[in-house]
C-alpha positions as CSV (number, residue, x, y, z in Angstrom):
1,X,6.9,-55.1,-4.9
2,X,5.1,-56.9,-2.1
3,X,4.6,-53.6,-0.2
4,X,3.2,-52.0,-3.3
5,X,0.7,-54.8,-3.8
6,X,-0.4,-54.6,-0.1
7,X,-0.9,-50.9,-0.4
8,X,-3.0,-51.4,-3.6
9,X,-5.2,-54.0,-1.9
10,X,-5.7,-51.7,1.1
11,X,-6.7,-48.8,-1.1
12,X,-9.1,-51.1,-3.0
13,X,-10.6,-52.3,0.3
14,X,-11.0,-48.7,1.5
15,X,-12.7,-47.7,-1.8
16,X,-15.1,-50.6,-1.5
17,X,-15.9,-49.6,2.1
18,X,-16.5,-46.0,1.1
19,X,-18.7,-47.1,-1.8
20,X,-21.2,-48.5,0.8
21,X,-20.7,-45.8,3.4
22,X,-22.2,-43.0,1.5
23,X,-25.3,-44.7,0.2
24,X,-26.1,-46.0,3.7
25,X,-25.6,-42.6,5.2
26,X,-27.9,-40.9,2.7
27,X,-30.5,-43.7,3.2
28,X,-30.5,-43.2,7.0
29,X,-31.0,-39.4,6.4
30,X,-33.9,-40.2,4.0
31,X,-35.5,-42.5,6.6
32,X,-35.2,-39.7,9.2
33,X,-36.7,-37.1,6.9
34,X,-39.5,-39.5,5.8
35,X,-40.6,-39.9,9.4
36,X,-41.6,-36.2,9.7
37,X,-44.7,-36.4,7.4
38,X,-45.8,-39.4,9.3
39,X,-45.3,-38.4,13.0
40,X,-45.1,-34.6,13.1
41,X,-48.1,-32.3,13.3
42,X,-45.9,-29.2,12.4
43,X,-46.6,-28.1,8.9
44,X,-43.1,-26.8,8.1
45,X,-41.5,-30.1,9.4
46,X,-43.8,-32.1,7.1
47,X,-43.0,-30.0,4.0
48,X,-39.3,-30.3,4.8
49,X,-39.6,-34.1,5.4
50,X,-41.2,-34.7,2.0
51,X,-38.6,-32.7,0.1
52,X,-35.6,-33.9,2.0
53,X,-36.6,-37.6,1.8
54,X,-36.7,-37.3,-2.0
55,X,-33.4,-35.5,-2.1
56,X,-31.7,-38.0,0.3
57,X,-33.0,-41.0,-1.6
58,X,-31.8,-39.6,-4.9
59,X,-28.4,-39.0,-3.3
60,X,-28.2,-42.6,-2.0
61,X,-29.0,-43.9,-5.5
62,X,-26.4,-41.7,-7.1
63,X,-23.8,-42.6,-4.5
64,X,-24.3,-46.3,-5.3
65,X,-24.4,-46.2,-9.1
66,X,-22.0,-43.4,-10.1
67,X,-18.2,-43.9,-10.4
68,X,-15.9,-42.0,-8.1
69,X,-15.4,-39.1,-7.6
70,X,-18.8,-38.3,-9.0
71,X,-20.3,-40.8,-6.5
72,X,-19.4,-38.2,-3.7
73,X,-20.0,-34.9,-5.4
74,X,-23.3,-35.5,-7.2
75,X,-25.1,-37.0,-4.2
76,X,-24.1,-33.9,-2.1
77,X,-25.6,-31.6,-4.8
78,X,-28.8,-33.7,-4.9
79,X,-29.0,-33.7,-1.1
80,X,-28.5,-29.9,-0.9
81,X,-31.2,-29.4,-3.6
82,X,-33.7,-31.6,-1.9
83,X,-33.1,-30.8,1.8
84,X,-32.1,-27.2,1.6
85,X,-32.8,-25.3,-1.6
86,X,-36.2,-26.6,-2.6
87,X,-37.8,-26.6,0.9
88,X,-36.4,-23.3,1.8
89,X,-37.7,-21.6,-1.3
90,X,-41.1,-23.3,-0.9
91,X,-41.5,-22.4,2.7
92,X,-40.2,-18.8,2.4
93,X,-42.3,-17.9,-0.7
94,X,-45.4,-19.5,0.7
95,X,-45.0,-17.7,4.1
96,X,-44.7,-20.9,6.1
97,X,-42.3,-20.8,9.1
98,X,-42.0,-21.8,12.7
99,X,-43.0,-19.3,15.4
100,X,-39.4,-18.3,16.0
101,X,-39.2,-16.7,12.6
102,X,-42.3,-14.6,13.3
103,X,-40.9,-13.6,16.7
104,X,-37.6,-12.4,15.1
105,X,-39.4,-10.4,12.4
106,X,-41.8,-8.9,14.9
107,X,-39.0,-7.9,17.2
108,X,-37.3,-6.3,14.2
109,X,-40.3,-4.2,13.5
110,X,-40.6,-3.2,17.2
111,X,-36.9,-2.3,17.3
112,X,-37.2,-0.2,14.2
113,X,-40.4,1.6,15.5
114,X,-39.7,1.9,19.2
115,X,-36.1,1.2,19.9
116,X,-36.8,-2.0,21.9
117,X,-37.8,-5.5,20.6
118,X,-40.0,-6.3,23.7
119,X,-43.7,-5.7,24.1
120,X,-44.6,-4.2,27.4
121,X,-47.5,-6.5,28.2
122,X,-47.5,-9.7,26.0
123,X,-50.6,-11.8,26.5
124,X,-49.7,-14.8,24.3
125,X,-46.6,-16.9,23.9
126,X,-46.3,-15.7,20.3
127,X,-45.9,-12.2,21.7
128,X,-42.8,-13.0,23.8
129,X,-39.3,-12.3,22.5
130,X,-37.0,-14.8,24.3
131,X,-33.9,-13.4,22.6
132,X,-31.5,-10.6,23.3
133,X,-31.7,-7.4,21.2
134,X,-29.1,-8.5,18.6
135,X,-31.5,-11.1,17.2
136,X,-33.9,-8.4,16.3
137,X,-31.4,-7.1,13.7
138,X,-32.0,-10.3,11.7
139,X,-35.7,-9.4,11.6
140,X,-35.0,-5.8,10.5
141,X,-35.1,-6.6,6.7
142,X,-38.7,-7.6,7.0
143,X,-39.5,-4.2,8.6
144,X,-37.7,-2.4,5.8
145,X,-38.8,-4.5,2.8
146,X,-42.3,-5.5,3.7
147,X,-44.0,-8.5,2.2
148,X,-45.2,-7.4,-1.3
149,X,-43.7,-9.4,-4.1
150,X,-41.6,-12.5,-4.1
151,X,-38.3,-10.6,-3.8
152,X,-39.5,-8.8,-0.6
153,X,-40.9,-12.1,0.8
154,X,-37.6,-13.9,0.2
155,X,-35.0,-11.2,1.2
156,X,-37.1,-10.0,4.1
157,X,-37.3,-13.5,5.6
158,X,-35.3,-13.9,8.8
159,X,-34.3,-17.4,7.9
160,X,-32.4,-16.1,4.8
161,X,-30.3,-13.8,7.0
162,X,-29.8,-16.3,9.7
163,X,-28.4,-18.7,7.1
164,X,-26.3,-16.0,5.5
165,X,-24.6,-15.1,8.8
166,X,-24.0,-18.8,9.5
167,X,-22.4,-19.5,6.1
168,X,-20.4,-16.3,6.1
169,X,-19.0,-17.1,9.5
170,X,-18.0,-20.6,8.4
171,X,-16.2,-19.3,5.3
172,X,-14.5,-16.6,7.4
173,X,-13.4,-19.1,10.0
174,X,-11.6,-21.1,7.3
175,X,-10.0,-17.9,6.0
176,X,-8.8,-17.0,9.5
177,X,-7.4,-20.5,10.2
178,X,-5.5,-20.8,6.9
179,X,-3.7,-17.5,7.4
180,X,0.0,-18.1,7.6
181,X,2.8,-15.7,8.5
182,X,5.1,-14.7,5.7
183,X,8.6,-16.0,5.4
184,X,10.4,-19.3,4.6
185,X,11.9,-20.6,1.5
186,X,10.1,-20.9,-1.8
187,X,10.2,-24.7,-1.4
188,X,8.4,-24.4,2.0
189,X,5.9,-21.9,0.7
190,X,5.1,-24.2,-2.3
191,X,4.4,-27.2,-0.1
192,X,2.4,-25.1,2.4
193,X,0.4,-23.6,-0.4
194,X,-0.5,-27.1,-1.7
195,X,-1.5,-28.1,1.8
196,X,-3.7,-25.1,2.2
197,X,-5.5,-25.8,-1.2
198,X,-6.1,-29.4,-0.1
199,X,-7.5,-28.1,3.2
200,X,-9.8,-25.7,1.4
201,X,-11.1,-28.6,-0.7
202,X,-11.7,-30.8,2.3
203,X,-13.4,-28.0,4.2
204,X,-15.7,-27.2,1.4
205,X,-16.7,-30.9,1.0
206,X,-17.3,-31.4,4.7
207,X,-19.2,-28.2,5.0
208,X,-21.4,-29.1,2.1
209,X,-22.2,-32.5,3.6
210,X,-22.9,-30.9,7.0
211,X,-25.3,-28.3,5.5
212,X,-27.1,-31.0,3.6
213,X,-27.4,-33.2,6.6
214,X,-30.6,-33.1,8.7
215,X,-28.6,-31.5,11.6
216,X,-28.4,-28.2,9.7
217,X,-30.9,-28.5,6.8
218,X,-34.0,-28.9,9.0
219,X,-33.4,-25.9,11.3
220,X,-32.1,-23.8,8.4
221,X,-35.3,-24.3,6.4
222,X,-37.9,-24.0,9.2
223,X,-36.4,-21.6,11.7
224,X,-32.6,-20.9,11.5
225,X,-32.6,-19.1,14.8
226,X,-29.6,-20.9,16.3
227,X,-27.4,-21.0,13.2
228,X,-26.0,-17.4,13.5
229,X,-25.0,-18.1,17.1
230,X,-23.2,-21.3,16.0
231,X,-21.4,-19.5,13.2
232,X,-20.3,-16.6,15.4
233,X,-19.0,-19.0,18.0
234,X,-16.8,-20.9,15.6
235,X,-15.5,-17.7,14.1
236,X,-14.6,-16.4,17.6
237,X,-12.7,-19.6,18.3
238,X,-10.8,-19.3,15.0
239,X,-9.8,-15.7,15.8
240,X,-8.6,-16.7,19.3
241,X,-6.6,-19.6,18.0
242,X,-4.8,-17.2,15.6
243,X,-4.0,-14.9,18.5
244,X,-6.4,-12.0,17.5
245,X,-8.1,-11.2,20.8
246,X,-9.9,-8.0,19.8
247,X,-11.5,-9.6,16.8
248,X,-12.5,-12.6,18.9
249,X,-14.0,-10.3,21.5
250,X,-16.0,-8.4,18.9
251,X,-17.4,-11.6,17.4
252,X,-18.2,-12.9,20.9
253,X,-20.1,-9.7,21.6
254,X,-22.2,-10.2,18.5
255,X,-23.0,-13.8,19.5
256,X,-23.8,-12.9,23.1
257,X,-26.2,-10.2,22.0
258,X,-28.3,-12.8,20.2
259,X,-29.0,-15.3,23.0
260,X,-27.6,-15.7,26.5
261,X,-26.8,-19.4,25.6
262,X,-23.7,-17.9,23.8
263,X,-22.3,-16.6,27.1
264,X,-20.4,-19.8,27.9
265,X,-18.3,-19.2,24.8
266,X,-16.6,-16.2,26.5
267,X,-14.7,-18.2,29.2
268,X,-13.8,-20.9,26.7
269,X,-12.3,-18.5,24.2
270,X,-10.5,-16.5,27.0
271,X,-9.0,-19.8,28.3
272,X,-7.8,-20.7,24.8
273,X,-6.1,-17.3,24.5
274,X,-4.6,-17.4,27.9
275,X,-3.1,-20.9,27.3
276,X,-1.9,-20.3,23.7
277,X,-1.0,-16.6,23.7
278,X,-0.7,-15.3,27.2
279,X,-2.7,-13.4,29.9
280,X,-2.8,-10.0,28.2
281,X,-4.6,-11.2,25.0
282,X,-7.0,-13.1,27.1
283,X,-7.9,-10.0,29.1
284,X,-8.2,-7.9,26.0
285,X,-10.6,-10.4,24.5
286,X,-12.7,-10.6,27.8
287,X,-12.9,-6.9,28.1
288,X,-13.9,-6.4,24.4
289,X,-16.5,-9.1,24.6
290,X,-18.1,-7.8,27.8
291,X,-18.0,-4.2,26.7
292,X,-19.4,-5.0,23.3
293,X,-22.2,-7.1,24.7
294,X,-23.1,-4.4,27.1
295,X,-23.1,-1.8,24.3
296,X,-25.6,-3.9,22.2
297,X,-27.8,-5.1,25.1
298,X,-28.0,-2.2,27.5
299,X,-30.1,0.3,25.4
300,X,-33.0,-2.2,25.2
301,X,-32.5,-3.2,28.9
302,X,-32.8,0.5,29.9
303,X,-35.9,1.0,27.8
304,X,-37.7,-2.2,28.8
305,X,-36.1,-3.6,31.9
306,X,-39.1,-5.5,33.2
307,X,-40.3,-7.1,29.9
308,X,-36.7,-8.0,29.1
309,X,-36.2,-9.9,32.3
310,X,-39.5,-11.6,32.0
311,X,-39.1,-12.6,28.3
312,X,-35.4,-13.3,28.1
313,X,-34.6,-14.9,31.5
314,X,-37.8,-16.1,33.2
315,X,-39.8,-17.4,30.2
316,X,-37.1,-19.6,28.7
317,X,-36.2,-21.2,32.0
318,X,-39.8,-22.1,32.8
319,X,-40.4,-19.4,35.5
320,X,-42.4,-16.9,33.4
321,X,-46.0,-16.1,33.6
322,X,-46.7,-18.2,30.5
323,X,-45.4,-21.7,29.9
324,X,-42.5,-22.0,27.4
325,X,-43.2,-24.2,24.3
326,X,-39.6,-25.7,24.6
327,X,-40.8,-28.9,26.1
328,X,-38.7,-31.7,24.6
329,X,-38.4,-34.6,27.1
330,X,-34.8,-33.8,28.1
331,X,-33.6,-34.6,31.7
332,X,-33.8,-31.0,33.0
333,X,-37.3,-30.6,31.6
334,X,-38.5,-33.9,33.1
335,X,-37.2,-32.8,36.5
336,X,-38.8,-29.4,36.2
337,X,-42.2,-31.0,35.5
338,X,-42.1,-32.5,39.0
339,X,-42.8,-29.1,40.6
340,X,-40.7,-26.5,42.4
341,X,-38.4,-29.2,44.0
342,X,-37.7,-30.8,40.6
343,X,-37.0,-27.4,39.1
344,X,-34.5,-26.6,41.9
345,X,-32.8,-30.0,41.4
346,X,-32.5,-29.3,37.7
347,X,-31.0,-25.9,38.3
348,X,-28.6,-27.3,40.9
349,X,-27.4,-30.0,38.5
350,X,-27.0,-27.4,35.8
351,X,-24.9,-25.2,38.1
352,X,-22.8,-28.2,39.1
353,X,-22.2,-29.0,35.4
354,X,-21.3,-25.4,34.6
355,X,-18.9,-25.4,37.6
356,X,-17.2,-28.6,36.5
357,X,-16.6,-27.2,33.0
358,X,-15.4,-23.9,34.4
359,X,-13.0,-25.8,36.7
360,X,-11.7,-27.7,33.7
361,X,-10.9,-24.5,31.9
362,X,-8.7,-23.4,34.9
363,X,-7.0,-26.8,35.4
364,X,-6.7,-27.9,31.8
365,X,-7.4,-25.0,29.5
366,X,-7.8,-25.8,25.8
367,X,-4.6,-25.5,23.8
368,X,-6.0,-25.2,20.3
369,X,-9.1,-24.6,18.4
370,X,-10.2,-28.2,18.5
371,X,-9.9,-28.3,22.3
372,X,-11.8,-25.1,22.6
373,X,-14.6,-26.2,20.3
374,X,-14.9,-29.6,22.2
375,X,-14.9,-27.9,25.6
376,X,-17.6,-25.5,24.5
377,X,-19.6,-28.4,23.0
378,X,-19.5,-30.3,26.2
379,X,-20.6,-27.2,28.2
380,X,-23.5,-26.4,25.9
381,X,-24.6,-30.1,25.9
382,X,-24.7,-30.1,29.7
383,X,-26.6,-26.8,29.6
384,X,-29.2,-28.0,27.0
385,X,-29.7,-31.4,28.7
386,X,-30.1,-30.1,32.2
387,X,-32.0,-26.8,31.6
388,X,-35.5,-26.7,32.9
389,X,-36.8,-26.1,29.4
390,X,-35.2,-27.1,26.1
391,X,-35.5,-28.7,22.7
392,X,-33.7,-31.5,21.0
393,X,-32.8,-29.1,18.2
394,X,-30.5,-27.2,20.5
395,X,-28.1,-30.1,20.5
396,X,-27.3,-29.3,16.9
397,X,-25.0,-26.5,18.1
398,X,-22.5,-28.9,19.9
399,X,-22.5,-31.2,16.9
400,X,-21.6,-28.2,14.6
401,X,-18.8,-27.2,16.9
402,X,-17.2,-30.6,16.9
403,X,-17.5,-31.1,13.1
404,X,-16.3,-27.6,12.3
405,X,-13.2,-27.9,14.4
406,X,-12.1,-31.1,12.6
407,X,-13.1,-29.9,9.1
408,X,-11.6,-26.4,9.1
409,X,-8.0,-27.7,9.6
410,X,-7.6,-26.3,13.1
411,X,-6.0,-29.3,14.8
412,X,-2.9,-27.5,15.9
413,X,-3.9,-23.9,15.4
414,X,-3.3,-22.0,18.6
415,X,-1.3,-24.7,20.3
416,X,1.4,-23.5,22.7
417,X,4.8,-23.5,21.1
418,X,8.3,-23.5,22.6
419,X,10.8,-21.2,21.0
420,X,12.9,-18.2,21.7
421,X,10.0,-15.8,22.1
422,X,8.4,-15.4,25.5
423,X,4.8,-15.2,26.4
424,X,5.1,-11.5,26.8
425,X,6.4,-11.2,23.3
426,X,3.5,-13.1,22.0
427,X,1.1,-11.1,24.0
428,X,2.4,-7.8,22.6
429,X,2.6,-9.1,19.1
430,X,6.4,-8.8,19.0
431,X,9.0,-11.5,18.9
432,X,9.5,-14.4,16.5
433,X,6.4,-16.1,15.2
434,X,5.5,-19.6,16.3
435,X,6.9,-22.3,13.9
436,X,4.5,-23.9,11.6
437,X,4.8,-27.5,12.8
438,X,2.1,-28.7,10.3
439,X,4.1,-27.4,7.3
440,X,7.3,-29.0,8.8
441,X,5.7,-32.3,9.2
442,X,4.3,-32.3,5.7
443,X,7.6,-31.4,4.2
444,X,9.2,-34.2,6.1
445,X,6.5,-36.6,4.8
446,X,7.0,-35.4,1.2
447,X,10.7,-35.8,1.5
448,X,10.3,-39.3,2.8
449,X,8.0,-40.2,0.0
450,X,10.5,-39.0,-2.6
451,X,13.3,-41.0,-1.0
452,X,11.3,-44.2,-0.9
């Protein structure tokens, strides 16, 4: 009886704490959004800030006055409406976008018309295409649909397709992680199925909050250029954690054909496969990723070698003929502003950071999806902070990786297991499947609960 009362009081205390956590969180988001109309001179940011501030404020009020569980669900819907749906529709249908959207759509037109997304002699920053050829595919709908009518304006907008790829990859990653090998008793399958359904609900809730948060909502509405890369990276990690090297390699190739900032994902995913599934799957993944990336990138590189080097490599790193607009006051950028010596120091620090992360992959490779996502997040954070040119918005990608890994239910997916099967058996796809320790632990917990 005493134990039951203590547990009831603890649950009440947790509920009271949660009742304040959500309103405070939404109010902080509202304050962040409300600052944009006051301090930003970018029109798209101002529009998003006004819409999102209203949505977040309504979410905070709803989270405070509504009873649970509506106090969680309704505010998320209000935040999504105010921070994502309304500003995205308003910006798309009125033709307002950051320059990245125009760049993607122009590169799509060029790719459709000439076979390469790069202009031979760009004279303005807006004419540069600092992305790899795969990004132009997201601008192809504009080339095909044009801009006449609201439907063409909406479905031709690159932001819509960037968001679609991002969301599709998130959903697919959960589907990959939740896959379980057949077998086991009906009792085990019943409990495992219940756990999977609970995991789906939790993943949907966390994903909705993540999309509604300023970390995703702002870039999704105004540019969306980094979201497909983020989605493809998490999907590649999910495939690798499940021991599917070819699928992981193909997804990596798609990511690496968008921006060269996705290239660090290849060694991380390969290290995960090598640790969890053996050397042969790791090599298959690496070969597939490299070959697929070459297949997607080489045609444009052969057609426009000079413009591609200038626009994709020199321009984003601050060594191009024109200055890059990515001038957020990050450490690498501040060093590069000191001249050639400062730029060399920034690049040296960047290489040292990359070497440290690479060494960690050899000495302590990630054992599961969470470890791989965290390691990639660390590597990308170092790259974004120390690069000679960068923006604060780039840091949203590491945040997405960390949150995804903990929401998708991938805590033990891909972890090395000890059983009768050998590494070679796992590599070839033969031999006994690894035991589902998560299901065993939950069955034990359920049994203990019934006995008590």
